Structures are given as structure tokens and as C-alpha cells.
N, C-alpha and C positions, 0 to 999 in steps of 0.2 A: 743284155739288150738295151740299147740307148733309149732315151726318152722319145726321140724322134721316131725310132722304129716302132715303139709301142703305140705312139700316136697314129702313125700310118696304118699299122695293123688294125687298130680299133676303128679307124675311119673306113678302111676297106671292108671290114666285117659289117659295119653299119650300112654301107651302101649295098652290099650283097643282100642283107636282110630286107632293105627297102625294095630292092628289085624283085626279090622272091615274093614279097607281099603283093606287089603289083600284078604278078602273074596270076594271082588268085582273085583279082578284082572282078566282081560280077556286074555291077551297075555302072552307068556313066558317071554318076556322082562319085562313086568310090574310085573309079579309074582316074577321074580328074584330080581328086584329092591325092591319090597315090603318085600321080605325075608331079604334082606340086611338091610332095615330100621328097621325091627323087631329086628334083631340082634343088631343093633346100640342102639335101645331103651333099650334092656337088659343090654348092656355094660354100657350105660349112667346111668341107674338105679343103678347098682352096684357101679360105680365110685362115684356117688353123695351120696348114702347111706353111703359108707365108709367115705366119707368126712364129712357128717353130724355127724357121730359117733366120728371121731378122729380128725377132723380139718385139715387133710391132704388127698391128693389123693393117692391111691395105684398106683403102676406101671401099665400102660395100658397092657403091655404084660402079667402080672400076671393074670389080670382079663380075658383077652381074652383066655388064656390057661385054667383057672379055668372053664370058661363057655363052652369051646370047640367051641368057636365062630370063624366063618370065613365068608368072603363075598363069595356068590355063584359065583360071576364073577371073583374072584381072586384078588379083591382090597385089599388094606391095610388100617387099621384103625389108626386114630390119635385122640388125645384128647386135647382140649384147656382148660387148667386150669383156665383161666380168665373168660370163659363163661360157663364151665361145659358141653360143647357140643362135641359129638363124630362125626367124619366125616369119610367117605370112599373115597379113592382115585379115585374111579370110579363113585359112586352114589351121592357124595356130603355130606353135613351136615344133621344130623338128628335134625330136629326142631319140637318139639311136638306142 
């Protein structure tokens, strides 16, 4: 299995886990946080897939705009190129 295939499989599994967790959300605050984490999962997936293909990360703002992504609580997203992790200024880091 190639490194890209392992990365894709890991990302797909992470997104599936995030989506499953959202289905169990009981309160609005939890649902809002879960929605933000799903959004971060999609952003992180795009960032890391682009990196796997090209060896560089795309500008975060371009990916956020392309996906039409935003935090439901109004937070801002950041991306750590050293770890490949997306974070929200309100909800914290997305860690699959």
C-alpha cells in the first residue's frame, strides 16, 4: 500500500468517525462543535491530499473558500504545516 493510499484511508476513517460522533450529539453546543470538527476534517483532508500530490500545502484561505467552509460559532481556522492539523480558534484542534 502506497503512502498516499494509507493517508487517504486514514483520512476517510477519521471523517467517518467524526460523522458518527455527530449523529450522537445531544445538545446544540455539542452539535455546533461537532459540525466545526467535521468542517475541520474536510479542510484537513484537502490540505493533506494536496500535500501528498504536490509536496507543498495550499494556502488555507484557498481551501476554506473552495469548500465554502466556516465555523458555525464564528471561529477562524488555522493550519500547522509541521503537524498537518487544522484548528479552530473556538473549538480547538481537530485530532482524528
